[in-house]
SESE-338509 format. One record per atom (N, C-alpha, C): atom name; z, y, x. Coordinates in steps of 0.2 Angstrom, whole numbers, m for minus. Atoms other than C-alpha are relative to their C-alpha. Example, Ala and Ser with C-alpha at 12.3 -4.5 7.8 and 13.67 -1.06 7.14 Angstrom:
// residues 2
<r atome="N" c3="0" c2="m6" c1="4"/>
<r atome="CA" c3="39" c2="m22" c1="62"/>
<r atome="C" c3="0" c2="6" c1="4"/>
<r atome="N" c3="m1" c2="m6" c1="m4"/>
<r atome="CA" c3="36" c2="m5" c1="68"/>
<r atome="C" c3="3" c2="5" c1="m4"/>
This chain:
// residues 107
<r atome="N" c3="1" c2="m7" c1="0"/>
<r atome="CA" c3="m175" c2="m97" c1="40"/>
<r atome="C" c3="5" c2="3" c1="m5"/>
<r atome="N" c3="m4" c2="m3" c1="5"/>
<r atome="CA" c3="m166" c2="m94" c1="23"/>
<r atome="C" c3="8" c2="m1" c1="2"/>
<r atome="N" c3="m7" c2="2" c1="m2"/>
<r atome="CA" c3="m150" c2="m102" c1="30"/>
<r atome="C" c3="2" c2="6" c1="5"/>
<r atome="N" c3="m1" c2="m5" c1="m5"/>
<r atome="CA" c3="m151" c2="m90" c1="45"/>
<r atome="C" c3="1" c2="7" c1="m3"/>
<r atome="N" c3="m1" c2="m6" c1="4"/>
<r atome="CA" c3="m153" c2="m75" c1="34"/>
<r atome="C" c3="6" c2="1" c1="m4"/>
<r atome="N" c3="m6" c2="0" c1="4"/>
<r atome="CA" c3="m139" c2="m80" c1="23"/>
<r atome="C" c3="6" c2="0" c1="4"/>
<r atome="N" c3="m6" c2="0" c1="m5"/>
<r atome="CA" c3="m127" c2="m83" c1="38"/>
<r atome="C" c3="1" c2="7" c1="2"/>
<r atome="N" c3="0" c2="m6" c1="m3"/>
<r atome="CA" c3="m132" c2="m66" c1="45"/>
<r atome="C" c3="3" c2="5" c1="m5"/>
<r atome="N" c3="m3" c2="m4" c1="5"/>
<r atome="CA" c3="m129" c2="m57" c1="28"/>
<r atome="C" c3="7" c2="m1" c1="m1"/>
<r atome="N" c3="m7" c2="1" c1="1"/>
<r atome="CA" c3="m112" c2="m65" c1="26"/>
<r atome="C" c3="4" c2="3" c1="6"/>
<r atome="N" c3="m4" c2="m3" c1="m6"/>
<r atome="CA" c3="m107" c2="m60" c1="44"/>
<r atome="C" c3="0" c2="8" c1="m1"/>
<r atome="N" c3="0" c2="m7" c1="1"/>
<r atome="CA" c3="m112" c2="m42" c1="40"/>
<r atome="C" c3="5" c2="2" c1="m6"/>
<r atome="N" c3="m5" c2="m1" c1="5"/>
<r atome="CA" c3="m102" c2="m42" c1="24"/>
<r atome="C" c3="7" c2="m1" c1="2"/>
<r atome="N" c3="m7" c2="1" c1="m2"/>
<r atome="CA" c3="m87" c2="m49" c1="32"/>
<r atome="C" c3="2" c2="5" c1="5"/>
<r atome="N" c3="m2" c2="m5" c1="m4"/>
<r atome="CA" c3="m87" c2="m36" c1="46"/>
<r atome="C" c3="1" c2="6" c1="m3"/>
<r atome="N" c3="m2" c2="m6" c1="4"/>
<r atome="CA" c3="m88" c2="m22" c1="33"/>
<r atome="C" c3="6" c2="0" c1="m3"/>
<r atome="N" c3="m6" c2="1" c1="3"/>
<r atome="CA" c3="m73" c2="m29" c1="25"/>
<r atome="C" c3="6" c2="2" c1="5"/>
<r atome="N" c3="m5" c2="m1" c1="m6"/>
<r atome="CA" c3="m63" c2="m29" c1="42"/>
<r atome="C" c3="0" c2="8" c1="2"/>
<r atome="N" c3="0" c2="m7" c1="m1"/>
<r atome="CA" c3="m69" c2="m11" c1="45"/>
<r atome="C" c3="4" c2="4" c1="m5"/>
<r atome="N" c3="m4" c2="m4" c1="6"/>
<r atome="CA" c3="m63" c2="m5" c1="28"/>
<r atome="C" c3="7" c2="m1" c1="1"/>
<r atome="N" c3="m7" c2="1" c1="m1"/>
<r atome="CA" c3="m46" c2="m13" c1="31"/>
<r atome="C" c3="3" c2="4" c1="6"/>
<r atome="N" c3="m2" c2="m4" c1="m6"/>
<r atome="CA" c3="m45" c2="m4" c1="48"/>
<r atome="C" c3="1" c2="7" c1="m2"/>
<r atome="N" c3="0" c2="m7" c1="2"/>
<r atome="CA" c3="m49" c2="13" c1="40"/>
<r atome="C" c3="6" c2="1" c1="m5"/>
<r atome="N" c3="m6" c2="0" c1="5"/>
<r atome="CA" c3="m36" c2="9" c1="26"/>
<r atome="C" c3="6" c2="1" c1="4"/>
<r atome="N" c3="m7" c2="0" c1="m4"/>
<r atome="CA" c3="m22" c2="7" c1="39"/>
<r atome="C" c3="0" c2="7" c1="4"/>
<r atome="N" c3="m1" c2="m6" c1="m4"/>
<r atome="CA" c3="m26" c2="23" c1="49"/>
<r atome="C" c3="m1" c2="6" c1="m5"/>
<r atome="N" c3="0" c2="m6" c1="5"/>
<r atome="CA" c3="m29" c2="34" c1="33"/>
<r atome="C" c3="7" c2="3" c1="m1"/>
<r atome="N" c3="m6" c2="m4" c1="1"/>
<r atome="CA" c3="m16" c2="47" c1="30"/>
<r atome="C" c3="4" c2="m2" c1="m6"/>
<r atome="N" c3="m4" c2="1" c1="6"/>
<r atome="CA" c3="m1" c2="44" c1="18"/>
<r atome="C" c3="1" c2="6" c1="m3"/>
<r atome="N" c3="m1" c2="m7" c1="3"/>
<r atome="CA" c3="m3" c2="59" c1="7"/>
<r atome="C" c3="4" c2="m1" c1="m7"/>
<r atome="N" c3="m5" c2="0" c1="6"/>
<r atome="CA" c3="12" c2="60" c1="m5"/>
<r atome="C" c3="m1" c2="6" c1="m4"/>
<r atome="N" c3="1" c2="m5" c1="4"/>
<r atome="CA" c3="6" c2="76" c1="m12"/>
<r atome="C" c3="m4" c2="m2" c1="m6"/>
<r atome="N" c3="4" c2="3" c1="6"/>
<r atome="CA" c3="m5" c2="66" c1="m24"/>
<r atome="C" c3="4" c2="m4" c1="m5"/>
<r atome="N" c3="m4" c2="4" c1="4"/>
<r atome="CA" c3="10" c2="57" c1="m31"/>
<r atome="C" c3="3" c2="4" c1="m6"/>
<r atome="N" c3="m4" c2="m3" c1="5"/>
<r atome="CA" c3="18" c2="61" c1="m48"/>
<r atome="C" c3="4" c2="m6" c1="m3"/>
<r atome="N" c3="m5" c2="5" c1="3"/>
<r atome="CA" c3="33" c2="52" c1="m56"/>
<r atome="C" c3="m4" c2="m2" c1="m7"/>
<r atome="N" c3="3" c2="3" c1="6"/>
<r atome="CA" c3="27" c2="40" c1="m70"/>
<r atome="C" c3="m7" c2="m3" c1="2"/>
<r atome="N" c3="6" c2="3" c1="m2"/>
<r atome="CA" c3="11" c2="35" c1="m61"/>
<r atome="C" c3="1" c2="m8" c1="1"/>
<r atome="N" c3="0" c2="7" c1="m1"/>
<r atome="CA" c3="7" c2="16" c1="m61"/>
<r atome="C" c3="m2" c2="m2" c1="7"/>
<r atome="N" c3="2" c2="2" c1="m7"/>
<r atome="CA" c3="5" c2="6" c1="m45"/>
<r atome="C" c3="m8" c2="1" c1="1"/>
<r atome="N" c3="7" c2="m1" c1="0"/>
<r atome="CA" c3="m14" c2="6" c1="m49"/>
<r atome="C" c3="m2" c2="7" c1="1"/>
<r atome="N" c3="1" c2="m7" c1="m1"/>
<r atome="CA" c3="m14" c2="24" c1="m51"/>
<r atome="C" c3="1" c2="3" c1="7"/>
<r atome="N" c3="m2" c2="m2" c1="m6"/>
<r atome="CA" c3="m5" c2="27" c1="m35"/>
<r atome="C" c3="m5" c2="m2" c1="6"/>
<r atome="N" c3="5" c2="2" c1="m5"/>
<r atome="CA" c3="m17" c2="16" c1="m25"/>
<r atome="C" c3="m6" c2="4" c1="0"/>
<r atome="N" c3="7" c2="m4" c1="1"/>
<r atome="CA" c3="m32" c2="25" c1="m32"/>
<r atome="C" c3="1" c2="7" c1="3"/>
<r atome="N" c3="m1" c2="m7" c1="m2"/>
<r atome="CA" c3="m24" c2="42" c1="m29"/>
<r atome="C" c3="1" c2="1" c1="8"/>
<r atome="N" c3="m1" c2="0" c1="m7"/>
<r atome="CA" c3="m19" c2="38" c1="m11"/>
<r atome="C" c3="m6" c2="m3" c1="4"/>
<r atome="N" c3="6" c2="2" c1="m3"/>
<r atome="CA" c3="m35" c2="30" c1="m7"/>
<r atome="C" c3="1" c2="m6" c1="5"/>
<r atome="N" c3="m2" c2="6" c1="m4"/>
<r atome="CA" c3="m26" c2="15" c1="1"/>
<r atome="C" c3="5" c2="m4" c1="m3"/>
<r atome="N" c3="m4" c2="4" c1="3"/>
<r atome="CA" c3="m17" c2="0" c1="m3"/>
<r atome="C" c3="7" c2="0" c1="3"/>
<r atome="N" c3="m6" c2="1" c1="m3"/>
<r atome="CA" c3="2" c2="m3" c1="0"/>
<r atome="C" c3="0" c2="m5" c1="6"/>
<r atome="N" c3="0" c2="4" c1="m6"/>
<r atome="CA" c3="6" c2="m10" c1="17"/>
<r atome="C" c3="4" c2="m7" c1="m1"/>
<r atome="N" c3="m4" c2="6" c1="2"/>
<r atome="CA" c3="19" c2="m22" c1="10"/>
<r atome="C" c3="5" c2="1" c1="m6"/>
<r atome="N" c3="m5" c2="m1" c1="4"/>
<r atome="CA" c3="32" c2="m25" c1="m3"/>
<r atome="C" c3="6" c2="m1" c1="3"/>
<r atome="N" c3="m6" c2="0" c1="m4"/>
<r atome="CA" c3="49" c2="m21" c1="4"/>
<r atome="C" c3="5" c2="m4" c1="m4"/>
<r atome="N" c3="m5" c2="3" c1="4"/>
<r atome="CA" c3="60" c2="m27" c1="m10"/>
<r atome="C" c3="m2" c2="0" c1="m8"/>
<r atome="N" c3="1" c2="0" c1="7"/>
<r atome="CA" c3="59" c2="m32" c1="m28"/>
<r atome="C" c3="6" c2="m4" c1="m3"/>
<r atome="N" c3="m6" c2="2" c1="3"/>
<r atome="CA" c3="73" c2="m35" c1="m40"/>
<r atome="C" c3="m1" c2="1" c1="m8"/>
<r atome="N" c3="m1" c2="m1" c1="7"/>
<r atome="CA" c3="75" c2="m38" c1="m59"/>
<r atome="C" c3="7" c2="2" c1="m2"/>
<r atome="N" c3="m7" c2="m2" c1="2"/>
<r atome="CA" c3="90" c2="m29" c1="m66"/>
<r atome="C" c3="2" c2="m3" c1="m7"/>
<r atome="N" c3="m1" c2="4" c1="6"/>
<r atome="CA" c3="98" c2="m41" c1="m78"/>
<r atome="C" c3="2" c2="3" c1="m7"/>
<r atome="N" c3="m2" c2="m3" c1="6"/>
<r atome="CA" c3="106" c2="m29" c1="m90"/>
<r atome="C" c3="m6" c2="3" c1="m4"/>
<r atome="N" c3="5" c2="m4" c1="3"/>
<r atome="CA" c3="90" c2="m19" c1="m94"/>
<r atome="C" c3="m7" c2="m4" c1="0"/>
<r atome="N" c3="6" c2="4" c1="m1"/>
<r atome="CA" c3="77" c2="m33" c1="m89"/>
<r atome="C" c3="m5" c2="5" c1="3"/>
<r atome="N" c3="5" c2="m4" c1="m4"/>
<r atome="CA" c3="69" c2="m19" c1="m78"/>
<r atome="C" c3="m2" c2="m3" c1="7"/>
<r atome="N" c3="3" c2="3" c1="m7"/>
<r atome="CA" c3="58" c2="m25" c1="m63"/>
<r atome="C" c3="0" c2="6" c1="4"/>
<r atome="N" c3="0" c2="m6" c1="m4"/>
<r atome="CA" c3="61" c2="m13" c1="m49"/>
<r atome="C" c3="m3" c2="m3" c1="7"/>
<r atome="N" c3="3" c2="1" c1="m6"/>
<r atome="CA" c3="49" c2="m14" c1="m34"/>
<r atome="C" c3="0" c2="5" c1="5"/>
<r atome="N" c3="0" c2="m5" c1="m5"/>
<r atome="CA" c3="49" c2="m5" c1="m18"/>
<r atome="C" c3="m6" c2="m2" c1="5"/>
<r atome="N" c3="6" c2="1" c1="m4"/>
<r atome="CA" c3="32" c2="m4" c1="m9"/>
<r atome="C" c3="0" c2="5" c1="6"/>
<r atome="N" c3="1" c2="m4" c1="m6"/>
<r atome="CA" c3="28" c2="3" c1="8"/>
<r atome="C" c3="m7" c2="2" c1="1"/>
<r atome="N" c3="6" c2="m3" c1="m3"/>
<r atome="CA" c3="14" c2="14" c1="13"/>
<r atome="C" c3="1" c2="2" c1="7"/>
<r atome="N" c3="0" c2="m2" c1="m7"/>
<r atome="CA" c3="11" c2="16" c1="31"/>
<r atome="C" c3="m6" c2="2" c1="3"/>
<r atome="N" c3="5" c2="m3" c1="m4"/>
<r atome="CA" c3="0" c2="26" c1="42"/>
<r atome="C" c3="0" c2="m2" c1="7"/>
<r atome="N" c3="0" c2="3" c1="m7"/>
<r atome="CA" c3="m5" c2="18" c1="59"/>
<r atome="C" c3="m5" c2="4" c1="4"/>
<r atome="N" c3="4" c2="m2" c1="m5"/>
<r atome="CA" c3="m13" c2="24" c1="75"/>
<r atome="C" c3="m1" c2="m5" c1="5"/>
<r atome="N" c3="1" c2="5" c1="m5"/>
<r atome="CA" c3="m18" c2="15" c1="91"/>
<r atome="C" c3="6" c2="m3" c1="3"/>
<r atome="N" c3="m6" c2="2" c1="m3"/>
<r atome="CA" c3="0" c2="14" c1="96"/>
<r atome="C" c3="5" c2="m4" c1="m5"/>
<r atome="N" c3="m5" c2="3" c1="5"/>
<r atome="CA" c3="7" c2="7" c1="80"/>
<r atome="C" c3="1" c2="5" c1="m6"/>
<r atome="N" c3="m2" c2="m4" c1="6"/>
<r atome="CA" c3="15" c2="14" c1="64"/>
<r atome="C" c3="2" c2="7" c1="2"/>
<r atome="N" c3="m2" c2="m7" c1="m1"/>
<r atome="CA" c3="16" c2="33" c1="63"/>
<r atome="C" c3="6" c2="2" c1="m5"/>
<r atome="N" c3="m5" c2="m1" c1="5"/>
<r atome="CA" c3="26" c2="35" c1="47"/>
<r atome="C" c3="m1" c2="m4" c1="m6"/>
<r atome="N" c3="0" c2="4" c1="6"/>
<r atome="CA" c3="30" c2="25" c1="32"/>
<r atome="C" c3="4" c2="3" c1="m6"/>
<r atome="N" c3="m3" c2="m2" c1="6"/>
<r atome="CA" c3="35" c2="29" c1="14"/>
<r atome="C" c3="2" c2="m6" c1="m4"/>
<r atome="N" c3="m1" c2="5" c1="5"/>
<r atome="CA" c3="44" c2="18" c1="2"/>
<r atome="C" c3="m1" c2="4" c1="m7"/>
<r atome="N" c3="1" c2="m2" c1="7"/>
<r atome="CA" c3="39" c2="20" c1="m16"/>
<r atome="C" c3="3" c2="m4" c1="m5"/>
<r atome="N" c3="m4" c2="4" c1="5"/>
<r atome="CA" c3="50" c2="14" c1="m30"/>
<r atome="C" c3="m3" c2="0" c1="m7"/>
<r atome="N" c3="3" c2="0" c1="7"/>
<r atome="CA" c3="43" c2="8" c1="m46"/>
<r atome="C" c3="5" c2="m4" c1="m5"/>
<r atome="N" c3="m4" c2="3" c1="5"/>
<r atome="CA" c3="52" c2="3" c1="m62"/>
<r atome="C" c3="m5" c2="m2" c1="m5"/>
<r atome="N" c3="5" c2="2" c1="5"/>
<r atome="CA" c3="42" c2="m8" c1="m74"/>
<r atome="C" c3="m7" c2="3" c1="1"/>
<r atome="N" c3="7" c2="m3" c1="m2"/>
<r atome="CA" c3="26" c2="m2" c1="m64"/>
<r atome="C" c3="m1" c2="7" c1="m1"/>
<r atome="N" c3="0" c2="m7" c1="1"/>
<r atome="CA" c3="30" c2="16" c1="m66"/>
<r atome="C" c3="4" c2="3" c1="6"/>
<r atome="N" c3="m3" c2="m3" c1="m5"/>
<r atome="CA" c3="34" c2="27" c1="m51"/>
<r atome="C" c3="6" c2="4" c1="m2"/>
<r atome="N" c3="m7" c2="m4" c1="2"/>
<r atome="CA" c3="52" c2="33" c1="m51"/>
<r atome="C" c3="1" c2="5" c1="6"/>
<r atome="N" c3="m2" c2="m5" c1="m5"/>
<r atome="CA" c3="54" c2="41" c1="m34"/>
<r atome="C" c3="m4" c2="m3" c1="7"/>
<r atome="N" c3="2" c2="2" c1="m7"/>
<r atome="CA" c3="48" c2="40" c1="m15"/>
<r atome="C" c3="4" c2="3" c1="5"/>
<r atome="N" c3="m4" c2="m3" c1="m6"/>
<r atome="CA" c3="56" c2="43" c1="2"/>
<r atome="C" c3="m3" c2="m2" c1="6"/>
<r atome="N" c3="2" c2="2" c1="m7"/>
<r atome="CA" c3="52" c2="43" c1="20"/>
<r atome="C" c3="4" c2="m6" c1="2"/>
<r atome="N" c3="m3" c2="6" c1="m2"/>
<r atome="CA" c3="56" c2="26" c1="27"/>
<r atome="C" c3="3" c2="1" c1="7"/>
<r atome="N" c3="m3" c2="m1" c1="m7"/>
<r atome="CA" c3="68" c2="28" c1="42"/>
<r atome="C" c3="3" c2="m6" c1="3"/>
<r atome="N" c3="m2" c2="6" c1="m3"/>
<r atome="CA" c3="72" c2="16" c1="55"/>
<r atome="C" c3="8" c2="m1" c1="m1"/>
<r atome="N" c3="m7" c2="1" c1="1"/>
<r atome="CA" c3="89" c2="7" c1="52"/>
<r atome="C" c3="2" c2="1" c1="m7"/>
<r atome="N" c3="m1" c2="m2" c1="7"/>
<r atome="CA" c3="88" c2="12" c1="33"/>
<r atome="C" c3="m3" c2="m5" c1="m4"/>
<r atome="N" c3="3" c2="5" c1="5"/>
<r atome="CA" c3="85" c2="0" c1="19"/>
<r atome="C" c3="0" c2="3" c1="m7"/>
<r atome="N" c3="1" c2="m3" c1="6"/>
<r atome="CA" c3="79" c2="4" c1="2"/>
<r atome="C" c3="6" c2="m2" c1="m5"/>
<r atome="N" c3="m6" c2="1" c1="4"/>
<r atome="CA" c3="93" c2="6" c1="m11"/>
<r atome="C" c3="m3" c2="0" c1="m8"/>
<r atome="N" c3="2" c2="1" c1="7"/>
<r atome="CA" c3="89" c2="0" c1="m29"/>
<r atome="C" c3="5" c2="2" c1="m5"/>
C-alpha cells in the first residue's frame, strides 16, 4: 500500500512539473520588465520564465568578457509566436532585440 501511494505521489509531482513547463512556454515575453545591468537570474525572475535556449556564447580574449545570447520565446498551439535575444556580458544584460528569421546575433 505504501509503495502504491508513493508511486501515485511521484506521478502527481511529475505531471505538475510538465504542466509548469507548458505554462512557461506559452507565457508572454514581456520585455517591459527588463533593465540594462540586470543579471540573468534577475531577468528570469522578472520575466516569470526561463530562457528557451542559449543562442551563442563567446569569450572576448582582449577583455576576458564572457558574452552570452539567450533566447526567450513565446509559443502557442501552432509553434513559436515571437522570440527575443538577450545579450549578457559577464552576467549583466547589455541589450535585447527581436529575433528575426534569417538573422543571427551579432556579438
